[in-house]
C-alpha positions in Angstrom: -1.7 -7.7 15.9 -2.4 -4.2 17.0 -5.0 -1.6 16.2 -3.7 1.6 14.7 -4.7 4.9 13.2 -3.6 4.8 9.6 -3.1 7.9 7.5 -2.3 7.6 3.8 -1.4 10.5 1.6 -1.9 9.3 -1.9 -0.5 11.3 -4.9 -1.7 10.3 -8.3 -0.1 12.2 -11.2 0.6 15.1 -8.9 -2.9 15.3 -7.3 -2.8 14.6 -3.5 -5.5 13.1 -1.3 -5.4 12.2 2.4 -7.2 9.2 3.8 -7.5 8.1 7.5 -8.6 4.6 8.6 -8.8 2.4 11.7 -6.5 -0.5 10.8 -4.6 -3.5 12.1 -0.9 -3.7 12.0 1.1 -6.9 12.4 4.9 -7.2 12.8 6.2 -10.4 11.5 9.8 -11.6 11.0 11.3 -9.3 8.4 8.1 -7.5 7.4 5.1 -5.6 8.5 1.5 -5.8 7.3 -1.4 -3.3 7.5 -5.0 -4.3 7.0 -7.9 -1.9 6.6 -11.3 -1.4 5.1 -12.1 1.4 2.8 -15.2 2.3 0.9 -16.2 -0.8 -1.0 -13.2 -2.9 -0.3 -10.6 -4.3 2.0 -6.8 -3.7 1.6 -3.7 -5.4 2.8 -0.4 -3.7 2.4 2.8 -5.5 3.4 6.3 -4.1 3.5 9.8 -5.5 3.8 13.0 -3.8 2.9 12.8 -2.8 -0.8 9.6 -4.7 -1.4 5.8 -4.1 -1.0 2.7 -6.0 -1.8 -0.7 -4.4 -2.2 -3.9 -6.5 -2.4 -7.3 -4.8 -2.5 -10.5 -6.8 -2.8 -13.8 -5.3 -3.6 -15.5 -3.4 -6.5 -12.1 -2.0 -7.4 -9.4 -4.6 -7.0 -5.7 -4.4 -7.2 -2.9 -7.0 -6.7 0.7 -5.7 -6.9 4.0 -7.1 -5.8 6.6 -4.3 -6.0 10.4 -4.7 -5.8 12.3 -1.5 -5.8 14.0 -0.8 -9.1 12.2 -3.6 -10.9 9.4 -3.8 -13.5 6.7 -6.4 -12.8 3.1 -7.2 -13.6 0.0 -6.7 -11.5 -3.8 -7.2 -11.8 -6.4 -4.5 -11.8 -10.1 -5.2 -11.5 -12.7 -2.5 -12.3 -16.4 -3.1 -12.8 -15.9 -6.9 -12.8 -13.3 -6.9 -15.6 -9.7 -7.9 -14.7 -6.7 -6.8 -16.7 -2.9 -7.1 -16.3 -0.9 -4.0 -15.8 2.8 -3.4 -15.8 4.4 -1.6 -12.8 7.8 -0.1 -12.0 8.7 0.2 -8.3 10.6 3.5 -8.0 11.1 3.7 -4.2 10.0 1.6 -1.2 11.1 2.3 2.3 9.9 2.3 5.9 11.0 2.9 9.4 9.5 1.6 12.7 9.5 3.9 15.7 8.4 3.3 19.3 4.7 3.9 18.5 4.6 4.4 14.7 5.4 3.2 11.3 6.4 5.6 8.5 6.6 4.4 4.9 6.9 5.6 1.4 5.9 3.6 -1.7 6.4 5.2 -5.1 5.6 3.3 -8.3 4.6 3.8 -12.0 1.7 2.0 -13.6 1.9 1.5 -17.4 -1.3 1.4 -19.4 -1.5 1.1 -23.2 -0.5 4.7 -23.9 -0.3 6.2 -20.5 1.9 6.2 -17.4 0.3 6.9 -14.0 2.7 8.0 -11.3 1.7 6.8 -7.8 3.0 7.8 -4.4 1.8 6.6 -1.0 3.1 8.3 2.2 1.9 6.1 5.1 1.8 6.7 8.8 0.5 4.2 11.3 0.2 5.2 15.0 -0.4 2.6 17.6 -0.2 2.0 21.4 2.9 -0.2 21.9 1.5 -1.7 25.0 -1.7 -3.0 23.4 -1.8 -6.7 22.4 -4.6 -8.4 20.6 
């Protein structure tokens, strides 16, 4: 596991926000996982070719398993109430460089009468010589 600087550009229905975190990155056989703490919660994002999982624990919780081109179900927790949501993974991809990871995760969340378009552009920069 390595320490990295994680930058996430999150676009929700066309509105863009940029977040930076100190995170941990772990390369396992066939996939990569990022773990970071954000205001009020802890998030783990794992990627493999065509798939992503996002698990956020805290006041605002989220549990999604995304497979590119497929509809699935996830769990959303807000203010202590948990509900099931339907998601469609539109695009999932990543590339690993010498000292960085670049990734894109685009998906749609379906609520009763609303669709929320989500896009995450992810960059993790790390020192390749550091081992933990």
